[in-house]
Backbone bond lengths (Angstrom), bond angles and torsions (degrees), N, CA, C in turn:
res aa  C-N    CA-C-N  psi(-1)  N-CA   C-N-CA  omega(-1)  CA-C   N-CA-C  phi
1 M - - - 1.445 - - 1.523 109.91 -
2 A 1.315 116.17 134.94 1.454 121.61 -179.10 1.526 111.01 -87.60
3 W 1.319 116.24 131.14 1.457 121.98 174.97 1.519 108.19 -93.55
4 V 1.332 116.72 139.86 1.460 121.72 177.97 1.525 108.94 -130.87
5 R 1.322 114.65 146.52 1.463 120.24 179.61 1.520 108.88 -74.80
6 L 1.330 116.41 129.30 1.457 121.44 -178.53 1.521 113.23 -108.24
7 G 1.318 118.48 -19.08 1.453 121.35 -179.27 1.516 111.07 160.29
8 T 1.337 115.19 -165.59 1.458 121.86 -178.24 1.525 109.71 -134.33
9 V 1.324 116.39 138.37 1.465 120.69 175.15 1.528 107.05 -70.60
10 V 1.343 115.84 119.83 1.459 119.88 -177.04 1.521 113.83 -108.86
11 R 1.353 116.87 -21.66 1.465 118.15 -178.08 1.521 110.17 -171.69
12 P 1.325 115.92 161.57 1.458 118.54 169.65 1.530 109.06 -75.47
13 V 1.320 116.21 154.71 1.464 121.92 176.01 1.520 106.62 -121.77
14 G 1.314 116.60 109.27 1.458 120.26 -178.52 1.516 112.12 77.59
15 L 1.306 115.13 -163.91 1.471 122.27 -176.20 1.520 113.17 -107.86
16 D 1.332 116.98 -4.53 1.467 120.96 -170.02 1.531 115.23 -97.57
17 G 1.342 117.81 13.72 1.462 120.06 175.48 1.508 115.50 97.40
18 R 1.327 117.98 -1.37 1.463 118.91 177.36 1.524 109.92 -69.86
19 V 1.348 115.89 144.54 1.462 121.33 177.41 1.524 108.94 -112.33
20 G 1.336 116.76 145.02 1.459 122.76 176.07 1.511 109.37 -95.42
21 V 1.326 116.07 128.42 1.465 121.88 -177.77 1.521 108.88 -115.90
22 A 1.334 116.75 122.41 1.466 122.46 178.47 1.519 109.78 -100.20
23 G 1.345 115.22 157.43 1.460 120.52 175.97 1.503 113.40 83.82
24 T 1.312 117.36 26.47 1.451 120.17 -176.84 1.521 110.18 -145.45
25 E 1.305 114.67 170.28 1.462 119.68 174.02 1.519 108.24 -131.82
26 G 1.309 118.15 -148.66 1.447 124.10 -170.34 1.506 117.88 -61.73
27 A 1.311 119.85 -7.02 1.462 120.10 -179.27 1.524 111.80 -60.73
28 L 1.311 118.19 -29.56 1.463 120.47 -179.42 1.520 111.98 -61.34
29 A 1.320 117.00 -33.16 1.464 120.49 -179.39 1.527 111.90 -66.65
30 R 1.310 117.43 -17.42 1.469 121.91 -178.10 1.528 113.32 -94.67
31 M 1.320 117.31 -9.07 1.459 121.23 -174.59 1.518 111.47 -79.66
32 T 1.331 116.18 138.42 1.463 120.73 172.46 1.520 109.81 -92.99
33 S 1.336 116.50 -25.77 1.460 121.15 175.24 1.522 108.14 -153.02
34 V 1.328 115.22 159.25 1.462 121.54 177.96 1.519 108.60 -136.04
35 A 1.328 114.91 157.55 1.459 121.37 171.92 1.518 107.08 -105.67
36 L 1.326 116.23 136.82 1.461 122.61 178.92 1.523 107.34 -111.32
37 R 1.330 115.79 117.41 1.466 120.39 -173.16 1.523 111.26 -123.15
38 K 1.335 114.34 142.39 1.459 121.13 173.98 1.522 107.10 -151.52
39 E 1.316 115.80 132.53 1.459 120.23 -177.36 1.525 110.24 -55.97
40 G 1.321 115.21 134.39 1.451 120.72 178.76 1.520 114.68 83.82
41 Q 1.341 117.13 0.15 1.461 120.67 179.57 1.522 109.49 -127.56
42 A 1.305 115.46 155.81 1.460 120.17 179.61 1.534 110.13 -67.42
43 E 1.325 115.44 142.32 1.467 120.43 176.20 1.521 109.33 -70.52
44 L 1.323 114.88 139.39 1.462 120.84 176.78 1.514 108.57 -115.06
45 E 1.324 116.97 133.27 1.460 119.54 172.33 1.521 107.50 -111.71
46 R 1.340 114.87 130.09 1.457 120.13 -176.61 1.513 110.47 -131.77
47 K 1.325 116.54 142.90 1.455 122.53 174.29 1.529 108.06 -73.52
48 V 1.339 116.72 137.20 1.457 121.93 177.09 1.526 107.89 -88.26
49 L 1.324 116.83 119.36 1.462 122.15 179.99 1.524 111.01 -87.60
50 S 1.324 117.02 -36.62 1.460 121.92 176.99 1.520 109.03 -166.81
51 A 1.342 115.88 163.59 1.465 121.52 -179.01 1.514 109.14 -155.17
52 G 1.330 115.96 154.72 1.455 119.79 177.31 1.514 111.81 -171.30
53 P 1.332 116.83 163.99 1.465 120.44 179.20 1.531 111.40 -74.31
54 Q 1.317 115.97 144.90 1.467 122.64 178.86 1.528 106.73 -143.46
55 G 1.328 116.95 85.52 1.462 119.99 -176.89 1.521 110.11 65.83
56 R 1.331 116.78 -122.98 1.467 121.56 -178.48 1.526 113.14 -90.64
57 V 1.321 117.28 0.81 1.465 120.58 177.85 1.518 109.21 -121.73
58 W 1.326 115.62 171.09 1.461 122.25 170.72 1.507 106.93 -110.20
59 W 1.331 117.37 139.28 1.454 120.12 174.51 1.513 109.36 -96.89
60 L 1.318 114.82 147.34 1.464 122.54 175.70 1.514 109.08 -127.08
61 R 1.310 115.91 136.90 1.462 121.44 169.06 1.529 104.69 -105.57
62 L 1.332 115.74 118.28 1.459 122.15 -174.79 1.523 111.00 -112.74
63 E 1.311 114.92 144.15 1.457 120.48 176.67 1.529 108.98 -59.54
64 G 1.333 116.74 133.11 1.461 121.28 177.86 1.521 114.60 86.21
65 V 1.328 117.53 -0.32 1.463 121.14 177.96 1.529 106.11 -116.44
66 A 1.355 115.58 95.52 1.458 120.05 -167.53 1.521 115.42 -105.96
67 D 1.349 117.79 -9.66 1.470 117.94 -178.59 1.530 110.15 -148.40
68 R 1.312 114.65 174.35 1.465 120.99 -176.79 1.529 112.06 -60.28
69 T 1.322 117.64 -38.46 1.463 121.29 -179.57 1.528 110.45 -61.46
70 A 1.327 116.97 -43.88 1.476 120.97 178.35 1.523 110.32 -65.15
71 A 1.333 117.39 -38.00 1.466 121.12 178.76 1.533 110.67 -67.05
72 E 1.326 117.01 -41.12 1.466 121.26 178.74 1.532 111.00 -61.16
73 A 1.322 117.74 -34.70 1.463 122.10 -179.45 1.522 112.37 -65.56
74 L 1.334 117.12 -17.31 1.473 120.78 -179.09 1.528 113.21 -94.18
75 Q 1.330 117.65 -5.77 1.462 120.29 -179.10 1.526 110.61 -55.67
76 G 1.333 115.85 137.96 1.463 121.78 179.06 1.515 114.17 90.22
77 R 1.314 117.41 -10.44 1.473 119.42 178.55 1.522 110.11 -79.90
78 E 1.322 115.72 140.13 1.464 121.09 173.54 1.526 108.28 -78.48
79 V 1.322 115.44 143.49 1.462 121.77 179.25 1.525 107.79 -105.12
80 W 1.315 116.21 123.57 1.456 122.68 -179.12 1.520 109.78 -118.86
81 G 1.327 115.93 143.12 1.459 121.21 177.75 1.516 110.62 -133.18
82 R 1.299 115.79 167.51 1.467 120.48 179.07 1.530 109.17 -84.46
83 R 1.310 116.97 128.70 1.467 121.57 -178.74 1.527 110.68 -57.97
84 E 1.311 116.83 -36.07 1.456 120.87 -177.51 1.531 112.11 -60.67
85 E 1.331 117.90 -28.69 1.456 121.55 -179.87 1.529 112.94 -81.17
86 M 1.307 117.03 -14.54 1.456 120.45 -174.90 1.524 112.72 -73.08
87 G 1.327 116.63 -26.67 1.459 119.74 -178.66 1.518 111.34 68.36
88 E 1.318 115.92 -156.65 1.467 121.01 179.04 1.522 108.97 -96.06
89 P 1.327 117.41 140.71 1.460 120.27 -176.14 1.526 114.68 -74.52
90 G 1.315 117.52 -18.10 1.459 120.28 -178.74 1.522 111.39 110.90
91 E 1.301 116.17 163.90 1.465 122.89 -177.40 1.525 111.44 -57.54
92 G 1.324 115.91 125.97 1.457 121.57 177.01 1.513 114.81 74.38
93 R 1.333 118.03 7.64 1.464 122.11 179.85 1.518 108.83 -118.82
94 H 1.334 116.01 157.50 1.465 120.33 -175.88 1.510 110.23 -147.87
95 F 1.309 116.26 141.83 1.450 120.37 171.25 1.522 107.36 -84.61
96 W 1.318 116.13 142.07 1.459 121.88 -179.59 1.532 110.97 -53.63
97 V 1.302 117.67 -42.71 1.459 121.07 -177.48 1.532 111.26 -58.20
98 D 1.326 117.30 -29.88 1.463 120.40 -179.62 1.530 112.25 -76.56
99 L 1.333 117.53 -22.07 1.463 121.16 -179.74 1.528 112.39 -91.80
100 D 1.309 117.16 -25.95 1.459 122.26 -175.99 1.528 111.14 -55.04
101 G 1.319 116.10 122.41 1.462 121.97 177.60 1.518 115.02 86.60
102 M 1.348 118.60 -5.51 1.470 120.49 179.16 1.525 110.98 -65.01
103 T 1.331 115.66 145.59 1.453 121.52 173.68 1.523 108.65 -71.47
104 V 1.336 116.33 140.08 1.454 122.20 178.42 1.519 107.97 -114.80
105 V 1.334 116.50 125.74 1.464 122.16 -178.30 1.524 109.40 -130.06
106 T 1.338 114.70 160.53 1.463 119.87 172.74 1.521 108.15 -87.26
107 T 1.321 117.21 172.92 1.469 120.66 178.18 1.516 111.47 -65.37
108 T 1.339 118.06 -19.90 1.466 121.00 177.30 1.524 112.04 -86.93
109 G 1.339 116.51 -3.19 1.459 120.66 177.92 1.513 114.57 95.58
110 A 1.335 118.55 -0.90 1.463 121.09 178.40 1.522 109.44 -67.86
111 V 1.322 116.64 130.50 1.460 121.72 -179.21 1.524 109.29 -82.92
112 L 1.327 115.27 123.18 1.462 120.91 177.88 1.523 111.54 -91.51
113 G 1.326 116.73 -26.87 1.454 120.94 -179.57 1.514 110.96 144.42
114 R 1.318 115.50 -150.59 1.465 121.83 179.82 1.533 109.36 -126.43
115 V 1.330 115.04 149.55 1.456 120.83 176.59 1.529 107.71 -67.10
116 A 1.348 115.77 121.48 1.461 120.73 -177.73 1.527 112.66 -108.95
117 E 1.328 115.98 -32.32 1.461 120.66 -177.95 1.518 109.20 -151.96
118 L 1.314 114.44 172.01 1.456 121.09 174.92 1.518 107.77 -136.23
119 Y 1.341 116.29 128.73 1.465 120.94 172.60 1.515 107.71 -98.89
120 V 1.316 115.70 122.91 1.454 120.58 174.87 1.520 106.09 -91.55
121 T 1.318 116.43 116.68 1.456 120.68 -172.59 1.516 113.96 -104.21
122 G 1.311 118.00 -10.79 1.450 120.42 -174.85 1.519 111.44 90.90
123 G 1.317 116.93 -15.90 1.459 122.72 175.75 1.519 107.54 -118.05
124 V 1.321 115.45 -102.91 1.460 121.51 176.92 1.525 107.81 -97.90
125 D 1.331 116.96 118.86 1.462 120.07 178.05 1.518 109.98 -65.29
126 V 1.338 116.14 154.76 1.456 122.01 -174.00 1.523 109.82 -124.01
127 L 1.335 115.87 128.03 1.465 121.43 174.91 1.523 109.01 -83.63
128 V 1.319 116.83 136.56 1.454 122.19 171.02 1.520 105.39 -97.86
129 V 1.337 115.87 116.48 1.460 122.03 -176.67 1.519 107.81 -111.43
130 R 1.331 116.97 124.78 1.470 121.26 177.79 1.513 108.72 -114.18
131 G 1.347 114.58 131.22 1.456 119.26 -178.61 1.501 111.90 -163.60
132 P 1.339 116.33 -161.84 1.465 121.43 -176.21 1.530 113.40 -58.50
133 G 1.318 118.09 -31.43 1.465 121.83 179.86 1.512 113.06 -87.85
134 G 1.326 117.86 8.58 1.457 121.64 -178.30 1.518 111.00 97.62
135 E 1.315 115.08 -154.72 1.464 120.90 -178.79 1.523 109.44 -97.07
136 R 1.328 115.99 133.86 1.466 122.29 177.60 1.518 108.64 -127.56
137 L 1.320 114.84 145.75 1.456 121.27 175.56 1.519 107.36 -104.99
138 V 1.324 116.51 122.15 1.463 121.75 -176.48 1.529 108.98 -122.67
139 P 1.330 117.46 111.15 1.469 119.41 177.83 1.526 110.97 -64.00
140 L 1.326 116.50 140.85 1.466 121.24 175.18 1.527 107.04 -80.25
141 A 1.314 114.96 77.45 1.463 122.64 -174.14 1.529 109.16 -114.87
142 P 1.329 118.10 -178.96 1.465 120.74 -175.78 1.526 115.20 -56.99
143 W 1.317 118.80 -22.00 1.468 119.75 -179.32 1.530 112.76 -87.37
144 V 1.321 117.17 7.44 1.464 122.05 177.93 1.524 108.77 -111.70
145 T 1.334 115.89 127.50 1.458 121.86 179.27 1.524 108.67 -120.02
146 V 1.311 116.19 131.36 1.462 120.88 176.21 1.518 107.42 -97.78
147 D 1.325 115.18 119.97 1.458 122.10 178.94 1.523 107.52 -107.63
148 R 1.338 116.48 87.70 1.461 120.03 -175.22 1.522 111.95 -67.21
149 E 1.333 117.69 -30.03 1.470 120.06 178.82 1.525 110.70 -63.67
150 Q 1.336 116.74 -40.17 1.472 121.64 179.44 1.531 112.01 -89.18
151 G 1.333 116.19 -8.79 1.459 120.42 179.40 1.514 113.05 68.16
152 R 1.344 116.47 41.67 1.462 118.64 -177.63 1.525 110.97 -148.92
153 V 1.323 113.79 161.44 1.455 122.88 174.80 1.522 106.44 -111.14
154 V 1.342 116.85 126.70 1.462 121.70 -178.92 1.520 108.52 -107.63
155 V 1.347 115.53 127.48 1.458 121.75 -177.28 1.523 109.54 -112.22
156 D 1.320 116.42 119.68 1.470 123.41 173.47 1.527 105.45 -106.04
157 A 1.333 115.04 74.44 1.462 121.93 -167.95 1.526 113.18 -72.70
158 P 1.331 115.86 140.86 1.463 119.50 172.66 1.529 108.98 -69.38
159 P 1.329 118.24 158.76 1.469 120.71 -179.52 1.527 111.88 -52.62
160 G 1.323 114.62 132.20 1.456 121.19 176.16 1.510 115.90 94.34
161 L 1.319 119.16 -18.96 1.460 120.41 -175.16 1.527 112.53 -63.77
162 L 1.308 116.94 -41.32 1.466 120.32 -174.97 1.527 113.41 -97.28
163 G 1.327 117.75 2.79 1.454 120.45 177.88 1.513 114.40 87.29
164 D 1.326 118.55 -9.89 1.463 121.14 -177.28 1.522 111.27 -62.66
165 D 1.333 117.75 -38.59 1.450 120.79 -178.21 1.520 111.27 -66.37
166 E 1.341 117.05 -38.95 1.460 119.98 178.56 1.524 109.99 -63.99
167 E 1.343 116.88 -41.90 1.459 120.34 179.27 1.522 110.69 -64.26
168 A 1.334 117.99 -42.53 1.468 121.67 178.59 1.516 110.27 -64.06
169 G 1.321 117.33 -40.51 1.459 120.93 178.73 1.511 111.67 -64.94
170 E 1.320 117.32 -39.80 1.468 121.32 178.61 1.516 110.06 -64.11
171 T 1.345 118.47 -41.79 1.464 122.37 178.31 1.521 109.48 -62.31
172 E 1.319 117.95 -43.32 1.463 122.26 179.91 1.520 110.22 -63.48
173 R 1.326 117.95 -41.94 1.470 121.10 179.28 1.514 111.02 -64.49
174 N 1.333 117.71 -36.05 1.460 120.84 -178.94 1.530 111.98 -68.74
175 R 1.342 117.65 -24.35 1.457 121.39 -179.47 1.530 111.48 -77.77
176 T 1.322 117.38 -24.37 1.468 118.50 -175.45 1.500 112.92 -91.44
């Protein structure tokens, strides 16, 4: 079973041992257990008793974490879950783990590179694509289609997004 990073414990939520996890979405609600990891410390695996949204974070109630002090002790730990438990994200939605490493192409078939990272912006998330043309930032917007069957991300970019228009304009200016 593959483990995937789901977020980081950032704070306790309330007094009853719930922890707030940032950098994640609804996948936490599907987990039966999670691994809590922090460099230099032993990994902890805990059963998930319940989960829910709390503003910009998700709260988790974990087995063995019964009060605020226990929740505070988990701050800074990364939360990992099993990909198999995540299920399908739903129509038009994608889990980051499913995009990581996918080839990114334009509608004409030009290869831009591979998905290397994801920036969560609070608005439109941004894919970091690294390839022959260097690093490009591609917003996950309506002109981006994820084709999981083909294992690729297809970008139908508006003028200027990928830099091609600026390069064409510079070439045209040099001719005059």
